[in-house]
N, C-alpha and C positions, 0 to 999 in steps of 0.2 A: 503494499500499501503506498510504502516511502516513496518508492521507485515512480507510482504513479501520480503523486502529490508531486515530485520534481519534474515530471514530464507534463506537467500543470501549470509550472511556473516557467519553463522554457529551457530545460535540460533540453540537449540532442537525443535524437535517438541511439547512438554509437555510446551513451553513457546508459542506457536502458538495458537492463542485463537479460530482460523476460524474452524467452524463446517459447518457440510452439511445442518443445516438447513439456515444459511446464505446463503450458495452456491446456495441453492434450490429457495430460495428468491430471490436471485439476475438473477437464470436462468428465473423464472416467471418473474420477471421485463423486462428482454430481448425481452421474447415473448410480454407481452404487450405493449411495445415502437415500436414493428416490427409491431403489430397488428393496433395499432395508425399512424404509418407512412403509411401503404398501406392506409388508411380511407384516410388519404389527398389528393393521388394520383386520377387523372381523372378518372382513372376505379374502385378504392377503392369508392369514394364519389359516384361516378353514382350507383354501385352494392348497397353499405351500405343503402344509402337514399334515391335510386329511387325503392328499393324494401324491405326492411326491415320497414322502416315508412311508406309504402305507407297505411296500414290499419290505421295505427293511423290519418295519415292526413284526408282520406277518412271519418273517424267516425267526426274529427273536424270539416269539412266541411258538414256536414249534412245539416246544414241549407243553405246551400250557394249553387246556380246554380240548375240546373233543372235534372233529372234523364232522361233515354233515353226512356221509356216509356212515361213520357211527354213530352218529343220533338215531338214523332211521332201522340201523341195526341192532341197539336195543331197546328202540321200541317195538320191535318186531319179536324179539326174543320175548319182550316182557310179557305181549298178547297170550304168546305160546305158552307163559309159566304161569299167566294168571287169565285167562280166558274169562269170555263174558260169561259162561255159565260156572263159574266159580263154586257158586253155593250149590250146587251138586255135588261136589267133594266134601270129604271129612275135612276136620279143622287138621290134623296131623299130615295128612296128604296137601293141604294148602300150603302150610309150614315147610314141608319138603320142597315144594315147588318154588315158593320164594327163597330156600335157601341155597336152592342149586342156580337161580337166577342172580344171586347176590355173590356167588361163587365166580358166575362170568364177568360179572361186573369188577371183580376183583382181579382177573385173568388180563385184564387191559393194563394194569399196572400204570394206573392213572391218575394223579394225586385228585386231579378234578372231579372226580367219580367219587372222592370220599364223602361227600356230604349226602349224594343222592344214595349210597351204601347205609350211610347211618340210618337216613329215613326209611330206609327197609326193613333194616334190624329193628328200629323202633317200632315199626307197625307191626311185626310178627310177636312182639314182646306181650303177647297176650294168649290167656287160656280160652278165651270167648268167641265162637265164630262170626258172628255179627259183629262185635267189635273189631274181629281182624280184617273182615272185609272192609267194614267201615273207612279204618285207617287208612288200605291199600288203595282207597277209594280216592280218599285225602290228598293222596299225591300227585301232583300236577306234573307227571314225568317229561311232556313235552316241554314245558316252559321251565323246568330245572336242566332242562340238558341245552336250551338256548342259550340261557343266561350263562353258560359254560363254554358255549360254540367258539370255536377261534375266530370267529366272525366279528361275535358280539365284543369278544376278548381286545380285538384287535381296533374294532370301532372304537370303545371306552376308552383306549389308550390314546387314540389318535383325536378325541375329542379333548380331553384332557391337556394334551398336548399344545391344541391348538387354541385353548384358553389362556395357559400359560404364556402364550408368544402374544397373544394379543394386548396392547398396551397403549392407548388413545396419544399417552404424553410422548412415548416415544416417540411414535408415528409423527406427531405434528414434531418433534424435536429434529428426526432425520429428514422430512419434507423440508425444515427451515433450512438445517444445513445443504441441502440440493439446490435449493432455490439462492440462497447465498452464493455458492459456489459459481453455479450459473452465470448468476451477475456477475461477479468479478472475472468470469470468462470474459463477458461480453463487454464488461468496460475496458478490461486490459486489451483484450483486442482490439476496441477501438483505437484506444489513445495510444498506444503503443505500435498500431498499423502492423502486427503481426498474423501473418496467412497460417493459418490453422493446415490447410491441404495443399500441397505442391501440386499444380497440375502437370501431366506429364507430354511432354511436347512431341 
């Protein structure tokens, strides 16, 4: 800025050391500040983090949650173990079926299924047939599985990251820096008569 002031008070161009490289650097800085400012807006944070980081988070969550294929199979196995006509079975038979189903769940060796396994174990912890059936019917299997699905877990993490990234104050600050840099580039270019891009002959 001192050099600009010097130019304004009559110093010659040869005394002005600003060159096109510095100006281009300032122009790039303005662009970078603008991009960072956009990333801190609601729309920018959602776009960048909810889309660009999706693959990264899915890879990171590879061992967390269950896949859609697993969900379909778990529900199918449950319908086989506890059919709609379960009332026709003796209570011990029902308990055996639930035990076998719990064993199948444990075979997945997936910690995400622990809550479902506990729910099944709690449901069969009764010697009353009607209570047992009522407990089993109270378990919303699909809802529990959807909550621990890989898609849901990834979506939740992405939303949390986007909320963390969103910051109106930072957005305004970076937009201001971008505007200031761009303004300085224009002023310096005009005052110092610097050509940003050389035309090839």
